[in-house]
N, C-alpha and C positions, 0 to 999 in steps of 0.2 A: 098418077102414082100417089098412093096414100103416104101419110106421114111416117109410117113404120118403114116403108121401102126407101123413102128419102133419107131417113136416119141411118138405115143400114148402108146405103150408098155413100153417105158422107163419112160414116165411121170406117168404111173399107179403105179410105184414103190413108188411114193410119197404118203404121207398121204392124202387121198381124202377129209378129213374133215378140213384140214388146209387151211387157206386163203392166208397165206404168206409163202414163202420158203426162206431159208437162205443158202447161198453158201459161202464157205471159200476157199481162194486161197493162196497157198504158193508162195510168190513172190521172195524170196531170202533166200537161206539156211543159209547164214552168218548172215543176219540181223534179220532172223526169223520174218519178217514183215508179217502180215496177214490183209487182207482187207475183210470186210464182206459187202455183198450187199443183201438187201431184195427187192424182186420183187413181183409184183402181176401178177399171171398168169391168162390170160383170160380163162374162163371156159365154157365148152360146156353145153348146156341146160340139158344134162343128167349127168352132174358132171364130165365129162372128159375134159382134155385140148383139145382145138380145133386147135393146130398147132403142127408141128413136133419138134422132139428133136433138130434138127439142128437150127431151129429158136429160140427155147428156150435157146440154148447154148449161143447165142449172148447176151442175157440179163445178163449172168454171167461174161462177159468180163469187165475188169476194167484196168485202166492205172494208174501207179504210176510214181513218178519222176525218179525211178531207171530203169524203163523200157526203157527210151529213153535218149540218151546222149545229151549233149548240141549242138553237131554238127549235129545230125540227127533230123529233125522235126518229130513231132508226126503225126500219120495218120490223126488225126482230122484237124491239121493245114494244112497238105498237101491237104486235100480235100477242105478246105476253100480257099487256094491259087489258086487251080485249077478252082474255080468257076468263071464264067464271071463277070465283074463288074456290079454292080446294076444299072439298068436303072433309070435315074432321073424321078420323077413323075411330072405331070402337064405340062403345056405349057412351051416352052423355055423362058428363061428370056430375057427381052429386055433392051436396054440401054437408059439412059437419054442422052440429048444433050451433057452433059459434060463428058460422057463416063462411069459414074457410073451406077450400076444396078438399074433398076426400080423394086420396090418391089410389085407392084400390077398388073403388066403385062398389063397396059393400055397404049396405044400409046400416046405420048406427042405432044403438039404443039411446033414447033421449031421456032416460030416467036419471042419468048422471052426466057429469061433464066429461066427455070421453077425450082421449088422446089417440086419435086414429092411427092405426098401423101404417107406417110409411115404408113402401117397398124399397126406398133408397137407403134404408138403414145399413150400417156396416155389417160385414159378415159375422163379426164377433159381438154384435149387439144381442142382448138376451132373446129378443123376439126371433132372431134367426138362429142363434146358437143353441137354445134349449131344444127346439124340434130336432136339430141335427144330432145332438148328444142323446136324446131319447131314442132316436132310431138306432144308434149304435148300441145302447144298453138293451134295447129290445132284442137285437140280434144275439147279445150275450146271455139272454135269458133272465135279465134283471127286472124287466118291466113287461112281462107277458100277461095276457088276459086283462088288459087295462090297468094292471097293478103298477105300483111304484109312482114316484113323483120327483120333481126337481124344482129348484128355485135359485135365482141369481139376483144379487143386489147390484144395481147400476144407477149411479147418479141420484142417490137418495130415493130410488124407486125399487120395489121388490117385485119381480116377475115370478109367477107361480103357475104351474101346469093345472089344467082342469081335472075333474074327477070323472071316472067312468068313460074314458076316451082311449082308444087304441093309440098307444104312444108312437107306433110306427107311422101313423097317419096324422100326427099333430101338425097344425098349421101355425104360422106366426101370430095370426090374429085370434087364435084360440086361447091365448094366455091372459091371465088376470094380472093387473098391476095395482100394487098397494104402496102407500107411503110407509115411512119408518114406524108410524104409530098404528098401522093396520087399517087405515082408512082406504076405501076403495077409490082408485083413480080411473081405472079403465076395465072393461069387461067385454067378452065376446058378444056378438049380436044376439038378440033375444030369440031369433028364429031357431038357433041351434040348441037352446035350452040347456046350456052347460052350467055346471056348478063348480065352485072352487074346490081344490083338493082338500080332503079331510085333514091332511097333515099341515094345513096352513097355520094353525095355532101352535103346533110344535115348531114349525119353522121360525115363527116370530119369537118364540122363547129362546131358541138357539141363537138367533141374530142378536138378541138382547144380552144374553149371558156370555157369548163367546166373540162377539164382534166379527162374525164370519162374513165372507163375501159370496159363498155359494154352498148349497146343501143338496145332497143326493139321498133319496130314500129308495133303497133297493130291496126287491123281493128275491134276491139271489138264492137259489137252492143251497149253495155252500154256506151262506150266512145262517139259514134256517137250521141246517144240520149242525153247524158249529155251536149254535145256541143250545142244542140238545146234548152236546158232549159233556158239559158240566151241569150238575144239578144246583150249583150255588149261583152267585151273582157275578162271576168273573170268567172270562175266557182268557187263557194264558198260553203263550208260546214263546220259545226262546231258541237261539242259535239257528236262525234261518236268515239267509242273505237278504231276502226281500223285506225283512223288518226295517232295514235302513231306508225304505221308502216312506216310512211313517214319521210324522213330525210330533214333537212334544208341545202340545198346546198350539197357540197362534204364533209362537216364536219360530225362528228359523232353524233351531237345533233339531237334528234327526236322531232316531234311536240307533244304537250301535248293534252290530251283529250278535253280540253275546249278551245283550240286555234282555230283560223279561218284558214282553209286550202284554199289557193287561187291557182288555176291553170289557167294560161293565155290561151286565145283562139285566134287563128289566122284564117283568112279566107282561104279557100281552093283555089287551083289553078289548071288549067287543067293538068299541069305536076308537079310532085314532085320536079323536078330540080329547079322550079321557087319559091319554098318555102324558099329558103335560106335567102333572105332579111328579110322576115317577122319573120322567126325563130330567126335570129340574133337580131332583134329589141325586140322580146319578152324576150329573155334571158338577154338583157341589162336592160330592165325595171323591170324584176323580178329576181334579182340575186340569190335568195334563192330557186327558183323553180327547181325541177328535172324532170319536165314533162311539155309538151305543147300539148294542144288539137288543132286539126285541124277540124274546123267545117265541118260536113257532110263527114268526111273522117276517122279520127281515132286519135291515140295518139302516141306521142314520149315520151319515158321515159328512163332515164339513171341512172347509179350508178357507184360507184367506182369499184365495181366488178360485175360479172354476177349474183352472188347471191343477191346483193343489188338491181340491176335492176329488177330481176325477182320478188323479194318480193314486191317492190314498185308497180310494174305493177299489181300484184294480189290485193294489198290493194286498189289501185286506182279504179280498175274495180269493186271491192265490193262497194266502196263509190259511184261510178257512179250509180250502180244499186239501192242502197239505196235512192239516191237523186231522181231518176226517180220514184220510188214507192212512195216516200213521196209527190212528186208533184201530183201524181195520186190521192192521198188521200187528197189533199188540204193543205199539210204541206209545210212549207218553210225550206229546209235543212240548210240554213244559219242563221235562227233565233235562238236566245238563248232560251232555254226552260223556260217556265213560267207556273205557275198553276199546276205543277206536285208535288204530295205529296206522294212520296214513303217512305219507311222506311229509316230513317236517324239515326245518332248517338243520344244517349240519352243525 
């Protein structure tokens, strides 16, 4: 009789209607220790165990502290020590120029001292935050066709988006990092052939004159249309609730509903690098403004934090849209309301 038949015969002595089996082992006569082990035996479709008694016997084996002395390793530990070392997963780690390990396995450019992108950065670190915000602004139509840019200052470093890159596909390691004086600290890998945004010099000017923490350069259609409403150097609007979302300078005071919001307008130039002089003049003449319109181009808006810059950019885009629609209906967005007779206090 083969081992399978013997196993089936031995297993048939168990109660066929029981799903669990219990085994008791005498481990030491002196200590009278008993260890119990409950196992689930796989069952044959006809109700019989489908493996031999030798195989089932292995399920009843147990180990206690008294079975092995401190000098002799257990069979389990011996098997583990005999196993080959685990093969590391993924590609081999590469080194930074300073000898430290690169965490994202991307080759670095060796022409500068790089500060390699770390995938363990916090969610609101500029390397993670800027690509996320750019994707949102791309969906809003502010950064379509590789246009627009953004920058955030973090721990005395300024992170700036690259030029000629689809903002909805921007990666954390695509950003440029500068110090407060405009010196390059980090850049994308040379294989991508990325260049810094042309607005970088304008960003540095705003950081210096306004002590801002974040700047957004938008190519919003509403901002372009708003710059064409007035032929002069000011965009004006009043008596709109959303005006209260705009701050006066870097302070905490906000505009009131019935105050006149004035946004200076400068003329566009063939290159954004040439806008620095006009931007400086506009900020000197309008010390309370946190935004400057560039006619037929877009908008620069800044804030003490990225949250403030983002909120003001959204409020301004709403006000620009309202102003365009009011002009379409023959209304002046800067005129104080008159002849309106809604419900008032008794």
